[in-house]
C-alpha positions in Angstrom: 12.5 5.8 -4.2 9.7 6.3 -1.8 7.6 9.4 -2.3 4.5 11.1 -1.0 2.7 13.6 -3.2 -0.1 15.8 -2.0 -2.4 17.9 -4.2 -4.6 20.4 -2.3 -7.6 21.7 -4.2 -9.2 25.1 -3.6 -12.2 23.5 -1.8 -9.8 21.9 0.7 -9.9 18.4 -0.8 -6.5 16.7 -0.5 -5.3 14.0 -2.8 -2.5 11.9 -1.5 -0.3 9.5 -3.6 2.3 7.2 -2.2 4.8 5.5 -4.6 7.7 3.3 -4.2 6.4 1.4 -1.2 5.6 -2.3 -1.4 2.8 -3.9 0.5 0.8 -2.1 3.1 3.9 0.0 4.2 2.2 3.0 2.6 -0.7 2.8 5.1 1.7 2.8 8.0 3.6 5.8 6.6 0.5 7.9 5.8 -1.7 7.0 8.9 -0.6 9.9 11.1 -0.9 12.3 8.2 -4.4 11.1 7.4 -5.5 11.4 11.0 -4.5 15.1 11.0 -6.0 15.8 7.6 -9.5 14.5 8.4 -11.8 11.9 7.0 -10.5 9.6 4.3 -13.1 9.5 1.6 -11.7 7.0 -0.8 -8.6 4.8 -1.1 -7.3 3.1 -4.2 -4.5 0.6 -3.9 -1.9 0.2 -6.7 -0.1 -2.9 -7.9 2.8 -2.0 -5.5 0.3 -2.5 -2.6 -0.4 -6.1 -3.7 3.2 -6.9 -4.8 4.2 -8.1 -1.3 1.1 -10.3 -1.0 1.7 -11.9 -4.4 5.3 -12.7 -3.4 4.1 -14.1 -0.1 1.5 -16.3 -1.8 4.2 -17.5 -4.3 6.5 -18.4 -1.4 3.7 -20.5 0.3 3.0 -22.4 -2.9 6.7 -23.1 -3.5 7.2 -24.2 0.1 4.2 -26.6 -0.2 5.7 -28.1 -3.4 9.1 -28.6 -1.8 7.9 -30.2 1.4 4.9 -32.1 0.2 5.0 -35.9 0.8 2.5 -36.6 -2.0 
């Protein structure tokens, strides 16, 4: 399940958390919201962010092993 969670602090600081989204899809979903909120001070990627990249790397290694003439 894809979710966006926002915590708004009394000083106006907004913490945003995206869960259930694999790869950089979360950045696509949140880009327009972040543009309206203001300056992004810090970002921290989760393991979900890197999951797509890890699968892609694994697929490349497997393809190399299958089609290698060595």
